[in-house]
NULOLUM-111473 format. One record per residue (C-alpha): residue number from 1; residue in three letters; z, x, y. Coordinates in steps of 0.2 Angstrom, whole numbers. Layout:
<pts>
(NUM,"ala",(Z,X,Y)) ...
</pts>
This chain:
<pts>
(1,"met",(-187,-28,979)) (2,"asp",(-188,-44,970)) (3,"leu",(-170,-46,969)) (4,"phe",(-170,-45,992)) (5,"asn",(-184,-58,990)) (6,"asn",(-175,-70,978)) (7,"leu",(-158,-65,991)) (8,"ala",(-167,-70,1003)) (9,"leu",(-176,-88,995)) (10,"gly",(-156,-90,993)) (11,"phe",(-148,-88,1010)) (12,"gly",(-162,-103,1016)) (13,"val",(-157,-111,1005)) (14,"ala",(-138,-110,1011)) (15,"phe",(-141,-109,1025)) (16,"thr",(-144,-127,1027)) (17,"leu",(-132,-137,1037)) (18,"gln",(-130,-150,1021)) (19,"asn",(-126,-134,1006)) (20,"leu",(-114,-125,1022)) (21,"met",(-105,-142,1027)) (22,"tyr",(-106,-146,1005)) (23,"ala",(-99,-126,1006)) (24,"phe",(-86,-128,1018)) (25,"ile",(-81,-146,1013)) (26,"gly",(-76,-133,995)) (27,"cys",(-71,-121,1004)) (28,"leu",(-56,-129,1011)) (29,"leu",(-54,-141,995)) (30,"gly",(-52,-125,985)) (31,"thr",(-38,-118,997)) (32,"val",(-29,-133,999)) (33,"ile",(-28,-137,982)) (34,"gly",(-24,-119,978)) (35,"val",(-8,-121,994)) (36,"leu",(-4,-136,984)) (37,"pro",(6,-131,968)) (38,"gly",(4,-140,953)) (39,"ile",(-14,-148,955)) (40,"gly",(-27,-133,951)) (41,"pro",(-46,-132,952)) (42,"leu",(-48,-136,934)) (43,"ala",(-38,-154,936)) (44,"thr",(-49,-156,956)) (45,"ile",(-65,-151,950)) (46,"ala",(-63,-165,935)) (47,"met",(-56,-179,947)) (48,"leu",(-73,-173,960)) (49,"leu",(-85,-174,947)) (50,"pro",(-89,-195,948)) (51,"ala",(-89,-193,969)) (52,"thr",(-104,-176,966)) (53,"tyr",(-115,-190,959)) (54,"ala",(-123,-196,976)) (55,"leu",(-125,-175,979)) (56,"pro",(-140,-166,979)) (57,"pro",(-138,-153,962)) (58,"val",(-138,-139,975)) (59,"ala",(-126,-146,985)) (60,"ala",(-114,-153,972)) (61,"leu",(-115,-138,961)) (62,"ile",(-112,-126,977)) (63,"met",(-96,-138,984)) (64,"leu",(-87,-136,967)) (65,"ala",(-92,-115,965)) (66,"gly",(-80,-118,983)) (67,"ile",(-66,-127,975)) (68,"tyr",(-66,-113,962)) (69,"tyr",(-67,-98,971)) (70,"gly",(-57,-108,984)) (71,"ala",(-41,-108,975)) (72,"gln",(-39,-93,972)) (73,"tyr",(-36,-89,990)) (74,"gly",(-25,-104,994)) (75,"gly",(-15,-103,973)) (76,"ser",(-6,-85,983)) (77,"thr",(-3,-95,999)) (78,"thr",(11,-104,992)) (79,"ala",(15,-88,978)) (80,"ile",(19,-77,992)) (81,"leu",(29,-87,1005)) (82,"val",(38,-103,996)) (83,"asn",(37,-94,979)) (84,"leu",(28,-109,970)) (85,"pro",(12,-101,962)) (86,"gly",(0,-115,968)) (87,"glu",(-13,-111,955)) (88,"ser",(-10,-100,935)) (89,"ser",(-19,-86,942)) (90,"ser",(-10,-85,955)) (91,"val",(6,-81,945)) (92,"val",(8,-63,945)) (93,"thr",(6,-65,964)) (94,"val",(25,-74,965)) (95,"ile",(34,-57,958)) (96,"asp",(28,-45,972)) (97,"gly",(19,-56,983)) (98,"tyr",(38,-67,985)) (99,"gln",(49,-53,990)) (100,"met",(38,-46,1002)) (101,"ala",(40,-62,1010)) (102,"arg",(59,-62,1009)) (103,"ser",(59,-42,1015)) (104,"gly",(50,-50,1032)) (105,"arg",(35,-44,1029)) (106,"ala",(26,-60,1023)) (107,"gly",(13,-54,1035)) (108,"pro",(8,-37,1027)) (109,"ala",(7,-46,1010)) (110,"leu",(-4,-62,1015)) (111,"ala",(-18,-49,1023)) (112,"ala",(-16,-38,1006)) (113,"ala",(-23,-55,997)) (114,"gly",(-35,-60,1010)) (115,"leu",(-45,-47,1009)) (116,"gly",(-42,-39,993)) (117,"ser",(-49,-58,989)) (118,"phe",(-63,-55,1000)) (119,"phe",(-69,-37,997)) (120,"ala",(-67,-43,979)) (121,"gly",(-76,-61,980)) (122,"cys",(-90,-49,985)) (123,"val",(-93,-37,977)) (124,"gly",(-93,-50,962)) (125,"thr",(-105,-59,969)) (126,"leu",(-116,-44,971)) (127,"ile",(-114,-41,951)) (128,"leu",(-118,-61,951)) (129,"ala",(-135,-58,958)) (130,"ala",(-139,-39,951)) (131,"phe",(-139,-43,933)) (132,"ala",(-144,-64,934)) (133,"ala",(-162,-60,929)) (134,"pro",(-160,-46,917)) (135,"leu",(-149,-55,908)) (136,"thr",(-158,-68,912)) (137,"glu",(-175,-60,903)) (138,"leu",(-162,-58,889)) (139,"ala",(-159,-74,884)) (140,"phe",(-174,-79,882)) (141,"lys",(-174,-68,865)) (142,"phe",(-160,-80,859)) (143,"gly",(-164,-91,845)) (144,"pro",(-154,-103,839)) (145,"ala",(-147,-94,824)) (146,"glu",(-143,-82,840)) (147,"tyr",(-135,-97,852)) (148,"phe",(-124,-101,840)) (149,"ser",(-119,-83,834)) (150,"leu",(-117,-84,854)) (151,"met",(-105,-98,856)) (152,"ile",(-95,-90,839)) (153,"leu",(-92,-76,849)) (154,"gly",(-89,-84,864)) (155,"leu",(-75,-97,855)) (156,"ile",(-67,-82,848)) (157,"gly",(-66,-72,864)) (158,"ala",(-57,-90,870)) (159,"val",(-45,-89,856)) (160,"val",(-40,-70,860)) (161,"leu",(-39,-70,878)) (162,"ala",(-30,-89,879)) (163,"ser",(-12,-84,884)) (164,"gly",(3,-91,871)) (165,"ser",(2,-94,854)) (166,"leu",(-15,-89,840)) (167,"ile",(-11,-101,831)) (168,"lys",(-10,-117,847)) (169,"ala",(-25,-107,851)) (170,"ile",(-37,-110,835)) (171,"ala",(-31,-128,837)) (172,"met",(-33,-133,851)) (173,"ile",(-53,-125,846)) (174,"val",(-54,-136,832)) (175,"leu",(-47,-150,841)) (176,"gly",(-60,-150,853)) (177,"leu",(-74,-147,844)) (178,"leu",(-70,-163,833)) (179,"leu",(-68,-172,848)) (180,"gly",(-86,-165,853)) (181,"met",(-92,-175,834)) (182,"met",(-84,-192,838)) (183,"gly",(-101,-203,843)) (184,"thr",(-116,-205,836)) (185,"asp",(-129,-193,823)) (186,"val",(-142,-186,835)) (187,"asn",(-153,-186,820)) (188,"ser",(-149,-201,807)) (189,"gly",(-141,-211,821)) (190,"val",(-124,-214,812)) (191,"ala",(-107,-218,822)) (192,"arg",(-96,-204,816)) (193,"phe",(-77,-202,819)) (194,"ser",(-79,-218,829)) (195,"phe",(-64,-230,822)) (196,"asp",(-75,-246,824)) (197,"ile",(-72,-244,839)) (198,"pro",(-88,-249,850)) (199,"glu",(-83,-242,863)) (200,"leu",(-83,-222,854)) (201,"thr",(-99,-225,848)) (202,"asp",(-104,-213,862)) (203,"gly",(-94,-201,860)) (204,"ile",(-76,-197,873)) (205,"gly",(-86,-196,892)) (206,"phe",(-80,-179,896)) (207,"ile",(-74,-182,912)) (208,"val",(-60,-193,905)) (209,"ile",(-54,-177,892)) (210,"ala",(-55,-165,908)) (211,"met",(-47,-178,922)) (212,"gly",(-34,-184,910)) (213,"val",(-25,-167,900)) (214,"phe",(-28,-157,916)) (215,"gly",(-27,-170,931)) (216,"tyr",(-15,-185,922)) (217,"gly",(-4,-169,911)) (218,"glu",(0,-157,926)) (219,"ile",(4,-174,937)) (220,"ile",(16,-180,922)) (221,"ser",(23,-165,921)) (222,"asn",(27,-161,940)) (223,"leu",(34,-177,940)) (224,"gly",(47,-174,923)) (225,"lys",(51,-161,937)) (226,"his",(67,-159,946)) (227,"glu",(68,-162,964)) (228,"ser",(77,-148,967)) (229,"glu",(63,-136,959)) (230,"arg",(52,-140,975)) (231,"gln",(60,-132,989)) (232,"val",(51,-125,1003)) (233,"phe",(58,-109,1010)) (234,"thr",(47,-106,1026)) (235,"ala",(47,-88,1024)) (236,"asn",(45,-83,1042)) (237,"val",(28,-75,1044)) (238,"thr",(27,-64,1061)) (239,"gly",(11,-47,1060)) (240,"leu",(-2,-50,1049)) (241,"met",(-11,-34,1050)) (242,"pro",(-4,-21,1034)) (243,"thr",(1,-1,1040)) (244,"lys",(-10,14,1037)) (245,"glu",(3,19,1021)) (246,"asp",(-2,1,1017)) (247,"phe",(-20,3,1017)) (248,"arg",(-19,19,1007)) (249,"arg",(-8,13,994)) (250,"met",(-17,-6,993)) (251,"ile",(-32,1,995)) (252,"pro",(-36,10,974)) (253,"ala",(-27,-5,969)) (254,"val",(-41,-18,976)) (255,"leu",(-54,-7,970)) (256,"arg",(-46,-7,952)) (257,"gly",(-41,-25,951)) (258,"thr",(-63,-27,955)) (259,"ala",(-68,-18,943)) (260,"leu",(-56,-25,933)) (261,"gly",(-60,-46,936)) (262,"ser",(-77,-40,936)) (263,"leu",(-76,-33,919)) (264,"leu",(-65,-50,913)) (265,"gly",(-74,-62,922)) (266,"ile",(-89,-62,913)) (267,"leu",(-80,-63,894)) (268,"pro",(-81,-79,887)) (269,"gly",(-62,-83,887)) (270,"gly",(-56,-76,902)) (271,"gly",(-59,-78,920)) (272,"ala",(-45,-79,936)) (273,"val",(-32,-83,926)) (274,"met",(-32,-66,911)) (275,"ala",(-41,-55,924)) (276,"ala",(-26,-56,938)) (277,"phe",(-12,-54,920)) (278,"ala",(-20,-39,915)) (279,"ala",(-23,-30,934)) (280,"tyr",(-1,-34,938)) (281,"thr",(0,-23,921)) (282,"leu",(-12,-10,924)) (283,"glu",(-4,-8,943)) (284,"lys",(14,-5,933)) (285,"lys",(7,7,920)) (286,"thr",(-1,17,935)) (287,"arg",(12,30,945)) (288,"leu",(20,24,962)) (289,"glu",(23,38,974)) (290,"pro",(39,43,983)) (291,"gly",(46,31,994)) (292,"glu",(35,18,987)) (293,"val",(45,1,981)) (294,"pro",(46,-2,965)) (295,"phe",(38,-18,958)) (296,"gly",(47,-33,956)) (297,"lys",(54,-29,975)) (298,"gly",(40,-34,985)) (299,"asn",(27,-18,981)) (300,"ile",(11,-22,990)) (301,"arg",(-2,-16,978)) (302,"gly",(8,-29,963)) (303,"val",(2,-42,977)) (304,"ala",(-19,-35,981)) (305,"ala",(-23,-27,961)) (306,"pro",(-22,-47,955)) (307,"glu",(-28,-57,970)) (308,"ala",(-44,-46,969)) (309,"ala",(-46,-46,949)) (310,"asn",(-43,-64,948)) (311,"asn",(-53,-67,962)) (312,"ala",(-68,-56,955)) (313,"gly",(-65,-65,939)) (314,"ala",(-67,-82,949)) (315,"gln",(-84,-73,951)) (316,"thr",(-94,-68,938)) (317,"ser",(-90,-79,926)) (318,"phe",(-102,-89,933)) (319,"ile",(-114,-74,926)) (320,"pro",(-114,-81,908)) (321,"leu",(-115,-97,915)) (322,"leu",(-131,-99,924)) (323,"thr",(-140,-85,912)) (324,"leu",(-138,-92,896)) (325,"gly",(-125,-109,898)) (326,"ile",(-112,-104,892)) (327,"pro",(-95,-108,900)) (328,"pro",(-84,-94,898)) (329,"asn",(-71,-102,902)) (330,"ala",(-64,-119,905)) (331,"val",(-67,-120,926)) (332,"met",(-87,-120,919)) (333,"ala",(-87,-128,908)) (334,"leu",(-85,-142,919)) (335,"met",(-98,-136,929)) (336,"val",(-109,-138,916)) (337,"gly",(-106,-156,915)) (338,"ala",(-108,-156,933)) (339,"met",(-127,-148,929)) (340,"thr",(-130,-161,915)) (341,"ile",(-124,-176,928)) (342,"his",(-140,-171,939)) (343,"asn",(-150,-165,924)) (344,"ile",(-150,-149,924)) (345,"gln",(-148,-139,910)) (346,"pro",(-138,-123,911)) (347,"gly",(-146,-109,900)) (348,"pro",(-160,-97,906)) (349,"gln",(-174,-108,911)) (350,"val",(-163,-113,927)) (351,"met",(-169,-96,934)) (352,"thr",(-185,-102,930)) (353,"ser",(-187,-119,934)) (354,"asn",(-176,-120,947)) (355,"pro",(-173,-104,960)) (356,"glu",(-168,-114,974)) (357,"leu",(-152,-121,969)) (358,"phe",(-149,-104,955)) (359,"trp",(-152,-91,972)) (360,"gly",(-145,-106,984)) (361,"leu",(-128,-106,974)) (362,"ile",(-126,-85,971)) (363,"ala",(-131,-84,991)) (364,"ser",(-116,-97,997)) (365,"met",(-103,-85,988)) (366,"trp",(-100,-76,1001)) (367,"ile",(-107,-88,1014)) (368,"gly",(-91,-94,1006)) (369,"asn",(-78,-82,1003)) (370,"leu",(-83,-79,1024)) (371,"met",(-76,-97,1028)) (372,"leu",(-63,-91,1013)) (373,"ile",(-55,-78,1028)) (374,"ile",(-58,-88,1043)) (375,"leu",(-51,-104,1033)) (376,"asn",(-37,-91,1026)) (377,"leu",(-26,-78,1036)) (378,"pro",(-28,-91,1056)) (379,"leu",(-21,-108,1047)) (380,"ile",(-7,-100,1038)) (381,"gly",(3,-114,1048)) (382,"ile",(-4,-130,1041)) (383,"trp",(-2,-125,1027)) (384,"ile",(16,-120,1026)) (385,"arg",(16,-138,1033)) (386,"leu",(6,-146,1020)) (387,"leu",(20,-141,1008)) (388,"ser",(32,-153,1014)) (389,"val",(19,-168,1008)) (390,"pro",(32,-177,998)) (391,"tyr",(28,-182,980)) (392,"arg",(30,-196,979)) (393,"trp",(15,-199,991)) (394,"leu",(4,-184,985)) (395,"phe",(5,-189,966)) (396,"pro",(-1,-208,965)) (397,"ser",(-11,-206,979)) (398,"ile",(-22,-190,964)) (399,"val",(-19,-207,952)) (400,"leu",(-26,-220,962)) (401,"phe",(-43,-207,966)) (402,"cys",(-43,-204,948)) (403,"ser",(-45,-219,943)) (404,"ile",(-58,-226,953)) (405,"gly",(-67,-210,952)) (406,"val",(-66,-211,930)) (407,"tyr",(-69,-230,934)) (408,"ser",(-84,-229,943)) (409,"thr",(-93,-216,928)) (410,"asn",(-97,-230,917)) (411,"asn",(-90,-247,924)) (412,"ser",(-74,-247,908)) (413,"thr",(-60,-251,907)) (414,"phe",(-59,-243,892)) (415,"asp",(-59,-228,899)) (416,"ile",(-45,-230,909)) (417,"trp",(-33,-231,895)) (418,"met",(-41,-217,888)) (419,"val",(-38,-205,902)) (420,"gly",(-19,-211,900)) (421,"leu",(-20,-208,884)) (422,"phe",(-28,-191,886)) (423,"gly",(-15,-190,900)) (424,"leu",(1,-190,887)) (425,"ile",(-8,-177,877)) (426,"gly",(-9,-168,893)) (427,"tyr",(7,-170,897)) (428,"leu",(12,-167,877)) (429,"phe",(2,-152,876)) (430,"ile",(14,-143,890)) (431,"lys",(29,-149,884)) (432,"leu",(23,-138,865)) (433,"gly",(20,-124,876)) (434,"thr",(0,-124,873)) (435,"glu",(-15,-119,884)) (436,"pro",(-26,-136,883)) (437,"ala",(-44,-125,890)) (438,"pro",(-49,-120,874)) (439,"leu",(-51,-141,870)) (440,"leu",(-63,-141,885)) (441,"leu",(-72,-126,878)) (442,"gly",(-74,-132,861)) (443,"phe",(-76,-149,865)) (444,"ile",(-93,-145,876)) (445,"leu",(-99,-131,863)) (446,"gly",(-98,-140,849)) (447,"pro",(-111,-153,848)) (448,"met",(-122,-137,854)) (449,"met",(-115,-126,841)) (450,"glu",(-120,-143,830)) (451,"glu",(-137,-144,835)) (452,"tyr",(-141,-124,834)) (453,"leu",(-134,-123,817)) (454,"arg",(-142,-138,810)) (455,"arg",(-158,-129,821)) (456,"ala",(-160,-114,815)) (457,"leu",(-156,-118,798)) (458,"leu",(-169,-131,800)) (459,"leu",(-182,-121,805)) (460,"ser",(-176,-105,792)) (461,"arg",(-181,-122,779)) (462,"gly",(-160,-119,776)) (463,"asp",(-158,-102,772)) (464,"trp",(-140,-98,777)) (465,"ser",(-145,-81,777)) (466,"val",(-153,-79,796)) (467,"phe",(-138,-76,807)) (468,"val",(-137,-61,799)) (469,"thr",(-154,-56,797)) (470,"arg",(-158,-59,814)) (471,"pro",(-154,-42,825)) (472,"ile",(-144,-49,839)) (473,"ser",(-137,-66,829)) (474,"ala",(-128,-52,818)) (475,"gly",(-125,-39,833)) (476,"leu",(-113,-55,838)) (477,"leu",(-106,-60,824)) (478,"ala",(-100,-44,822)) (479,"gly",(-94,-42,836)) (480,"ala",(-85,-61,831)) (481,"val",(-78,-52,818)) (482,"leu",(-73,-34,826)) (483,"leu",(-64,-46,837)) (484,"leu",(-50,-55,826)) (485,"val",(-48,-38,816)) (486,"ile",(-44,-31,833)) (487,"val",(-32,-46,839)) (488,"leu",(-25,-48,820)) (489,"met",(-15,-29,823)) (490,"pro",(1,-30,824)) (491,"ser",(2,-15,837)) (492,"val",(-14,-23,848)) (493,"lys",(-5,-43,844)) (494,"ser",(11,-36,853)) (495,"lys",(0,-30,864)) (496,"arg",(-7,-45,870)) (497,"glu",(10,-53,872)) (498,"glu",(16,-43,884)) (499,"ala",(-1,-46,895)) (500,"phe",(5,-65,893)) (501,"val",(26,-59,899)) (502,"glu",(28,-56,920)) (503,"asp",(47,-47,926)) 
</pts>
């Protein structure tokens, strides 16, 4: 009964006019960002963080969450219609979705993506609601040693599940940890790694790094592409409904994608991107029926499964954030930043001290998923026209908006120079084929890890064995070691590399 009472409270909060409006704004922005190639929810949330200062905490988080799961919907539209994944989790949707569009089946492809996303989003939110309370109870048993071990597991998980080279992922984590160390030591009051620059004694702003690496970095990378790579092919969309045969094939694929996405969303370093790749790989391993179109030639399962998986992953990645205060991926790290801006300490106490925010956010996701179905299917023509906005207008306006946002946080021109510097660093990461998301996780978790490490050693009077003598802490560290051992095995390593390559 508690679950129903909590959901009743949540829907009461989410159904206020203000929160419905911000849920709609978030879903609309997310869809637009998903449709426009090369921006993505990470950069958008980073850009909009300063704008949430003036909003109430519940409305701000509802809007930012809407942007995240809304982008998963929007990204599929351009992937199917114009062969451009608007969002990184839609990369695999391109493979079969665009082939369906070319063969005149853009409507069923878009419907499969939309309906699969809606079902998976609702299931993901249900899992979030069901498991949030028990996990929060467990989180209250965590002390400093357990939290430190959990963060070690989280960072190793981020390394294992990051796309590309393991060495590069580790380098990004370490760089993030080092950047997090900059500023004034809380215990001694001594400035660390500030290089005698007064502005660095308070550390580097979270918004500065996020906006620079993900916002400016992506923009510079896109401007570096030749215009011919941005040509838009407008598919002829006629008739949205899939056939009975399509439904028969896509329903099991949606169920498999939802289950896989829900699981991978909870894991540290997982989320929507990994879920989409894993779901497509699983579908390719599933036997083709007689007369079924091969994968890569326009198989509807190749659209439905990854789209269901990325939406389920987007919803369940809120579980570790809301129950433990640990961000499982880079977007959730930005959500930690948003909560901190509004003086909310992420962790298990959110449910007890601020139940309106906790359950209001969960209830808003159901409403948001419904809004997204209404937004995406009937408005396809508008999204196609939006793709024709010239990049020479789009990108300068984003840069201007970013600069105003960064300046407004501290009224510091130094921050604007720093964003420019991190933009160049972000562009360098893209050119080197390095996934920058682990950097953000390292930057967020680094200071927290240091604080919990010091607190644990203070309570144990400097005894390091506290991390292995406490059962939960020892179990988490054992899990981290096991994860490392498994991923370094040659057979697993080659399979991991295969999973991130779409043919």
